[in-house]
C-alpha positions as CSV (number, residue, x, y, z in Angstrom):
1,M,18.0,7.7,-3.3
2,A,18.1,11.5,-2.8
3,P,20.4,13.0,-0.1
4,L,18.6,13.9,3.1
5,P,18.4,17.7,3.9
6,D,20.1,18.9,7.1
7,G,18.4,20.7,9.9
8,F,15.9,18.2,11.2
9,S,14.2,19.1,14.5
10,Y,13.6,16.3,17.0
11,A,9.9,16.6,16.4
12,E,10.3,16.0,12.6
13,W,12.7,13.2,13.1
14,N,10.5,11.5,15.7
15,A,7.3,11.9,13.6
16,T,9.0,10.0,10.7
17,Y,10.5,7.4,13.1
18,N,7.0,6.8,14.5
19,G,5.5,6.7,11.1
20,L,7.9,4.0,9.9
21,S,7.4,2.1,13.2
22,F,3.6,2.2,12.5
23,G,4.3,0.6,9.1
24,I,6.2,-2.3,10.6
25,A,3.6,-2.9,13.3
26,A,0.6,-2.7,11.0
27,M,2.1,-4.9,8.3
28,G,3.6,-7.4,10.6
29,S,0.4,-7.9,12.7
30,A,-1.7,-8.0,9.6
31,T,0.4,-10.8,8.1
32,I,-0.1,-12.9,11.2
33,F,-3.8,-12.3,11.3
34,F,-4.4,-13.1,7.6
35,W,-2.5,-16.4,7.7
36,L,-4.2,-17.5,11.0
37,Q,-7.6,-16.9,9.3
38,L,-6.8,-19.3,6.4
39,P,-8.8,-22.2,8.0
40,T,-11.9,-20.0,8.3
41,V,-12.5,-19.6,4.6
42,T,-13.2,-22.3,2.0
43,K,-10.5,-23.7,-0.3
44,S,-11.5,-21.5,-3.2
45,Y,-10.6,-18.3,-1.3
46,R,-7.4,-19.4,0.4
47,T,-5.3,-18.3,-2.5
48,A,-6.6,-14.7,-2.2
49,L,-6.0,-14.7,1.5
50,T,-2.6,-16.2,1.2
51,I,-1.6,-13.5,-1.3
52,T,-3.0,-10.9,1.1
53,G,-0.5,-12.2,3.8
54,I,2.3,-12.2,1.3
55,V,1.6,-8.6,0.4
56,T,1.9,-7.5,4.1
57,L,4.9,-9.8,4.7
58,I,6.8,-8.1,1.8
59,A,5.7,-4.7,3.1
60,T,6.9,-5.7,6.6
61,Y,10.4,-6.6,5.3
62,H,10.7,-3.4,3.4
63,Y,9.5,-1.2,6.2
64,I,12.1,-2.7,8.5
65,R,14.8,-1.9,5.9
66,I,13.5,1.7,5.5
67,F,13.3,2.1,9.3
68,N,16.9,0.8,9.8
69,S,18.1,3.1,7.0
70,W,16.4,6.0,8.7
71,S,17.9,5.2,12.1
72,E,21.4,4.8,10.6
73,A,21.2,8.2,8.8
74,F,21.0,10.2,12.1
75,T,22.4,10.5,15.5
76,V,20.0,11.7,18.2
77,A,21.5,12.9,21.5
78,S,20.6,15.1,24.4
79,K,23.2,17.3,25.9
80,D,23.1,17.8,29.7
81,G,19.5,16.7,29.8
82,G,18.4,19.4,27.4
83,D,16.6,19.2,24.1
84,Y,17.5,16.4,21.7
85,E,19.8,17.3,18.9
86,V,19.4,15.6,15.5
87,K,22.5,15.3,13.2
88,L,23.1,13.5,9.9
89,T,25.7,10.7,10.1
90,G,26.5,10.8,6.4
91,A,25.0,7.4,5.9
92,P,22.5,7.4,3.0
93,F,18.8,7.1,3.6
94,N,17.6,4.5,1.1
95,D,13.9,5.2,0.3
96,G,14.2,3.0,-2.8
97,Y,13.0,0.1,-0.7
98,R,9.5,1.6,-0.8
99,Y,9.4,1.5,-4.6
100,V,10.7,-2.1,-4.7
101,D,7.9,-2.9,-2.2
102,W,5.2,-1.2,-4.3
103,L,6.5,-2.9,-7.5
104,L,5.9,-6.3,-5.9
105,T,2.8,-5.6,-3.8
106,V,0.6,-3.3,-5.8
107,P,-0.1,-5.8,-8.6
108,L,-0.7,-8.5,-6.0
109,L,-3.2,-6.2,-4.2
110,L,-5.3,-6.0,-7.3
111,I,-5.0,-9.7,-8.1
112,E,-6.2,-10.7,-4.6
113,L,-9.3,-8.5,-5.1
114,I,-10.1,-10.1,-8.5
115,L,-9.6,-13.6,-7.1
116,V,-11.8,-13.1,-4.1
117,M,-14.6,-11.7,-6.3
118,K,-14.6,-15.1,-8.1
119,L,-15.2,-13.8,-11.6
120,P,-15.3,-16.2,-14.7
121,Q,-11.8,-17.6,-15.3
122,A,-11.2,-15.8,-18.6
123,E,-12.2,-12.5,-17.0
124,T,-10.1,-13.2,-14.0
125,V,-7.0,-13.9,-16.1
126,S,-7.6,-10.9,-18.4
127,L,-8.1,-8.4,-15.5
128,S,-5.2,-9.8,-13.5
129,W,-2.8,-9.2,-16.4
130,K,-4.2,-5.8,-17.4
131,L,-4.4,-4.3,-13.9
132,G,-1.2,-6.0,-12.7
133,L,0.9,-4.6,-15.6
134,A,-0.7,-1.2,-15.4
135,S,0.0,-0.9,-11.7
136,A,3.6,-2.0,-12.1
137,L,4.0,0.5,-14.9
138,M,2.6,3.2,-12.7
139,V,5.2,2.5,-9.9
140,A,8.0,2.2,-12.4
141,L,7.2,5.6,-14.0
142,G,6.9,7.3,-10.6
143,Y,10.4,6.4,-9.3
144,P,12.5,8.5,-11.6
145,G,10.7,11.6,-10.5
146,E,10.8,10.7,-6.8
147,I,14.6,10.9,-6.8
148,Q,14.8,14.2,-8.7
149,E,15.1,17.6,-7.1
150,D,14.2,19.4,-10.3
151,L,10.5,20.2,-10.0
152,S,9.9,20.2,-13.8
153,V,11.3,16.6,-14.0
154,R,9.2,15.5,-11.0
155,W,6.0,16.8,-12.6
156,F,6.9,15.2,-15.9
157,W,7.2,11.7,-14.3
158,W,4.2,12.3,-12.1
159,C,2.1,13.0,-15.2
160,L,3.3,9.9,-17.0
161,S,2.6,7.7,-13.9
162,M,-0.9,9.1,-13.7
163,I,-1.9,7.6,-17.1
164,P,-1.8,3.9,-15.8
165,F,-3.0,5.1,-12.4
166,C,-6.2,6.6,-14.0
167,Y,-6.8,3.4,-15.9
168,V,-6.6,1.2,-12.8
169,V,-8.8,3.6,-10.7
170,F,-11.4,3.8,-13.5
171,T,-11.5,0.0,-13.7
172,L,-11.9,-0.4,-10.0
173,A,-14.6,2.3,-9.7
174,V,-16.6,1.6,-12.9
175,G,-15.4,-1.6,-14.6
176,L,-16.0,-3.9,-11.6
177,A,-19.3,-2.4,-10.7
178,E,-21.4,-5.1,-12.4
179,A,-19.3,-7.9,-10.9
180,T,-19.8,-6.4,-7.5
181,S,-23.6,-6.4,-7.9
182,K,-23.5,-10.2,-8.7
183,Q,-21.9,-11.2,-5.4
184,P,-23.9,-14.0,-3.6
185,S,-25.3,-11.9,-0.7
186,P,-26.0,-8.2,0.1
187,A,-23.2,-8.3,2.7
188,A,-20.7,-9.7,0.2
189,A,-21.7,-7.1,-2.4
190,S,-21.2,-4.4,0.3
191,L,-17.8,-5.7,1.3
192,A,-16.7,-6.0,-2.3
193,S,-17.8,-2.4,-3.0
194,A,-16.0,-1.2,0.2
195,A,-12.8,-3.0,-0.9
196,R,-12.9,-1.4,-4.3
197,Y,-13.6,2.1,-3.0
198,L,-11.0,1.8,-0.2
199,T,-8.4,1.0,-2.9
200,V,-9.5,4.0,-4.9
201,L,-9.4,6.3,-1.8
202,S,-6.0,5.0,-0.5
203,W,-4.5,5.1,-4.0
204,C,-5.6,8.7,-4.5
205,T,-3.5,9.6,-1.4
206,Y,-0.2,8.6,-3.1
207,P,-0.2,11.2,-5.9
208,F,-0.8,14.0,-3.4
209,V,2.0,12.8,-1.1
210,Y,4.2,12.5,-4.1
211,M,3.4,16.1,-4.9
212,V,4.6,17.4,-1.5
213,K,8.0,18.1,-2.9
214,S,6.6,19.5,-6.1
215,V,4.6,22.4,-4.7
216,G,7.3,24.4,-3.0
217,L,7.6,22.4,0.3
218,A,11.2,21.3,0.8
219,G,13.7,20.4,3.5
220,P,13.0,18.3,6.6
221,A,9.3,19.1,6.7
222,A,8.8,17.8,3.2
223,T,10.6,14.6,4.0
224,M,8.6,14.1,7.2
225,Y,5.2,14.7,5.5
226,E,6.2,12.3,2.6
227,Q,7.4,9.4,4.8
228,V,4.4,9.7,7.3
229,G,1.9,10.2,4.4
230,Y,3.2,7.1,2.6
231,S,3.1,5.0,5.8
232,I,-0.5,5.9,6.5
233,A,-1.5,5.3,2.9
234,D,0.2,1.9,2.9
235,G,-1.6,1.0,6.1
236,M,-5.0,1.7,4.4
237,A,-4.1,0.1,1.1
238,K,-2.6,-3.1,2.5
239,A,-3.6,-3.8,6.1
240,V,-7.1,-2.4,6.1
241,F,-7.8,-3.5,2.6
242,G,-6.6,-7.0,3.5
243,V,-9.1,-7.1,6.4
244,L,-11.9,-6.3,3.9
245,I,-10.6,-9.1,1.6
246,W,-10.7,-11.5,4.5
247,A,-14.2,-10.4,5.6
248,L,-15.4,-10.8,2.0
249,A,-13.9,-14.3,1.7
250,A,-15.4,-15.3,5.0
251,E,-18.8,-14.0,4.1
252,K,-18.8,-15.8,0.7
253,S,-17.5,-18.9,2.3
254,A,-20.4,-18.9,4.8
255,V,-22.9,-18.3,2.1
256,E,-21.6,-21.2,0.0
257,E,-21.3,-23.5,2.9
258,S,-24.9,-22.7,4.0
259,G,-26.1,-23.4,0.4
260,K,-24.4,-26.9,0.5
261,L,-26.2,-27.7,3.8
262,L,-29.7,-26.9,2.4
263,P,-31.7,-30.0,1.7
264,N,-32.3,-30.9,-2.0
């Protein structure tokens, strides 16, 4: 929890406020959608879709906490109908909620993808443990650098966190390629591939947002870009990714149900 810089303009404060509001709206509406869709998939895919809803529910809770912390850290007032003036209240802005969220949700995101692909049980268990632990380690290694102002320390922890990050991304992009090709229909294979590559794309956003404060950008602008960037990345990695998981589960359910209805 690093102290906030002074000197926010209303535009910078408002952009961050809207970015966090977007996070609440995206995660909250996604949670409702995923759980309402549970009856539309077969029993074997309901665990994956339930986990998808749990991921966005956890994210909704933490976005509300971050949003409230942001609001409490500032007073925003207009004098005599003029421009809005933004001042720090002295209350701390606790961005640590974001890392607690990632520590819980990032492993679950990978597990839900593995479950919906319906791999052999031994491979499912092995991949779930490997990717889950690697992703949790990635988040844990990133946090010490996030709360540092010393650029050399930030770069040190960034480099360490990139080791498990590269392992997870490589596994998604290359290691699951064969399993993707074995999906029961071309549409299912396409959706599984899209889910994998969306995860890779959205995940690659996080290291660059993390680097905002490591490349000379500082003050209110850096805080704004960081908060808005993370909010957009979370929307892609959780809400949009979850929609692809639901679509894949629905497609595979339809294929399996149609197979059962075929005459022997």
